[in-house]
C-alpha positions in Angstrom: 40.9 72.4 231.7 43.9 71.0 229.7 44.8 67.3 229.5 48.2 68.1 228.0 51.4 67.5 230.0 52.5 70.8 231.4 55.6 71.3 229.2 53.5 70.6 226.1 50.7 72.9 227.1 53.3 75.6 227.5 54.9 75.2 224.1 54.5 77.5 221.2 55.7 74.7 218.9 57.2 74.9 215.5 55.2 76.4 212.5 56.2 74.7 209.2 56.4 76.9 206.1 53.2 77.4 204.1 53.0 75.0 201.3 51.0 76.6 198.2 48.6 74.4 196.4 49.6 75.9 193.1 52.8 75.8 191.1 55.2 78.4 189.9 56.6 79.5 193.4 60.3 79.6 194.6 59.9 78.7 198.2 62.2 80.8 200.2 60.2 80.1 203.6 61.3 76.5 203.5 64.4 76.9 201.4 63.2 74.5 198.8 65.7 73.9 195.9 64.2 75.7 192.8 66.2 73.2 190.5 64.9 69.7 190.0 66.8 66.6 191.2 69.4 64.9 188.8 67.7 63.0 185.9 69.8 59.9 187.2 67.9 60.1 190.5 64.5 60.5 189.0 65.1 57.6 186.7 66.4 55.4 189.6 63.2 56.2 191.6 61.0 55.3 188.7 62.8 52.1 188.2 62.3 51.0 191.9 58.8 52.2 192.2 57.4 48.7 191.6 55.5 46.0 193.3 58.0 45.8 196.1 56.3 48.9 197.6 53.9 46.6 199.2 56.6 45.4 201.5 58.2 47.1 204.5 61.8 48.3 203.7 64.9 47.1 205.3 64.5 48.7 208.9 68.2 49.2 209.0 68.6 50.6 205.5 71.7 48.6 205.0 72.2 49.4 201.4 71.8 53.2 201.8 74.1 53.1 205.0 76.7 51.3 203.0 76.5 53.7 200.1 76.8 56.7 202.5 79.6 55.2 204.4 81.5 54.4 201.2 81.0 58.0 200.0 82.6 59.4 203.0 85.2 56.9 203.6 83.6 55.3 206.8 81.9 52.2 207.9 78.2 51.5 208.1 78.4 51.5 211.8 79.2 55.4 211.6 75.8 56.1 209.8 72.4 56.7 211.2 69.3 57.1 208.8 66.2 59.2 209.4 63.0 60.7 207.8 64.6 64.1 207.2 66.9 65.9 209.4 64.3 67.2 211.7 63.6 63.6 212.8 67.4 62.9 213.0 67.9 66.0 215.2 65.0 65.0 217.2 66.3 61.7 218.2 69.7 63.3 218.7 68.3 65.7 221.2 66.5 63.0 223.0 69.3 60.3 222.9 72.4 62.4 223.4 71.7 66.0 224.7 69.5 65.4 227.7 71.7 66.1 230.7 71.9 67.9 234.0 73.9 70.8 232.3 72.3 73.0 229.7 73.1 72.5 226.1 74.5 75.4 224.0 73.4 76.9 220.6 73.5 80.3 219.2 70.7 82.9 220.0 70.3 83.2 216.2 70.0 79.8 214.5 67.4 77.2 213.4 64.3 77.8 215.4 63.5 74.1 215.9 66.4 73.7 218.5 64.5 75.4 221.3 61.3 73.4 220.4 63.1 70.1 220.9 64.3 71.4 224.2 60.8 72.4 225.2 59.4 69.0 224.0 61.9 66.9 225.9 62.6 69.0 228.9 66.1 69.9 228.1 67.8 72.9 229.6 69.6 75.3 227.1 71.4 78.5 227.0 71.3 80.5 223.7 74.8 81.9 223.1 74.9 85.4 221.5 76.5 85.9 218.1 79.0 88.7 217.7 78.2 92.0 216.1 78.9 90.5 212.7 76.4 87.7 213.4 79.3 85.2 213.8 79.7 82.3 216.2 82.6 82.9 218.7 84.0 79.4 219.7 85.5 80.8 222.8 81.9 81.6 224.1 81.3 77.8 224.2 84.2 77.1 226.5 82.0 76.4 229.6 80.3 73.3 231.3 77.6 72.1 229.1 75.5 69.2 228.2 76.3 69.4 224.5 76.7 71.8 221.7 74.5 72.3 218.6 75.6 74.5 215.7 74.3 74.8 212.2 77.0 75.2 209.6 76.4 77.5 207.7 74.3 79.0 210.3 70.5 79.5 209.6 69.3 82.0 208.8 72.6 84.0 208.7 74.3 81.9 206.2 77.6 82.5 208.0 79.9 79.5 208.4 82.7 78.6 210.6 85.8 76.8 209.4 87.2 73.2 210.3 89.9 74.8 212.6 87.1 76.3 214.7 85.1 73.2 214.8 88.3 71.3 215.8 89.0 73.8 218.5 85.3 73.5 219.7 85.6 69.6 220.0 88.7 69.9 221.8 87.5 72.3 224.4 84.2 70.1 225.0 85.6 66.5 225.2 82.9 65.3 227.5 80.0 66.7 225.5 78.5 65.8 222.2 78.9 68.4 219.4 76.3 68.3 216.8 77.1 70.0 213.6 73.9 70.4 211.5 75.1 70.6 208.0 71.7 71.0 206.1 73.4 74.0 203.9 76.9 72.9 203.9 77.0 72.5 200.1 76.2 76.1 199.8 79.2 77.6 201.5 81.1 75.6 204.1 83.5 72.9 204.7 82.0 69.7 206.0 83.1 68.4 209.5 82.9 64.8 208.1 86.6 64.7 207.9 86.9 65.0 211.7 84.5 62.0 212.6 87.3 59.6 213.0 89.3 62.0 215.1 86.7 63.0 217.6 84.2 60.5 219.1 82.1 63.2 220.4 81.2 64.6 217.0 77.9 64.0 215.2 77.4 65.5 211.7 73.8 65.7 210.4 73.2 65.8 206.5 69.9 66.0 204.5 68.9 65.3 200.9 66.3 68.1 201.1 68.4 71.1 200.1 71.4 70.8 197.7 70.2 67.4 196.5 66.7 68.6 195.6 65.0 65.6 197.4 62.8 67.1 200.1 59.9 65.0 199.1 61.9 61.8 199.8 62.3 62.7 203.6 65.8 61.2 203.8 68.7 62.3 206.0 71.4 60.9 208.0 73.8 61.5 210.8 77.5 60.5 210.7 79.5 59.8 213.9 81.2 57.3 216.3 79.5 53.9 216.4 78.7 54.7 220.1 76.7 57.7 219.2 75.0 56.0 216.4 73.9 53.1 218.5 72.1 55.4 221.1 70.3 57.1 218.1 69.2 53.6 216.8 68.0 52.7 220.3 65.7 55.8 220.4 64.6 55.5 216.8 63.5 51.9 217.3 61.3 52.8 220.1 59.3 55.1 217.9 59.5 53.5 214.5 61.4 50.3 213.9 
């Protein structure tokens, strides 16, 4: 007899990459950066690792939000903070992507997307890539409850350009389009430039990959203040 909820009992879940207990490995299974963080980052962390650790941090992360907003030419109201991009995405699926119509994402992409759908009971359709493993924007021109694209895609590493993202946003004006830019610094143009133009765009960034700060568990989403407000409402129900 199982005491699980039926959808939880049926889930296969997500298996995180193995973490060796010895040094000397370059971790391809979790795409950890083999290069260390900037010395300036390490110095700043050491400087702030003081007696203040006994206190809870600012629940809104105002200082970090302001720094991120300033770096991208936006306002703090455009920024949402999370403990790694997996948490940001989890809140995004629950807050913005649970609708009657199925959400759309490529059939070869980050394997956590269907796990979130199973967890929250979200219908989805996996849209086939073309024969060259590329996303075809025209395939997403159908009624949907939202679109999720990793750009560059994972694990293919193939990116789409800003013109394609703009076309996708224009053809889905009633749906949230989530662009997961975990690997954007390795080979794509960021969609952050389109945030002010499209209120249905949410861009997700992480400090875990190109910034070499996976151990900090810091990520953020950037979008219209209305989207950010919905994410904050869900987050505060889990961990204020």
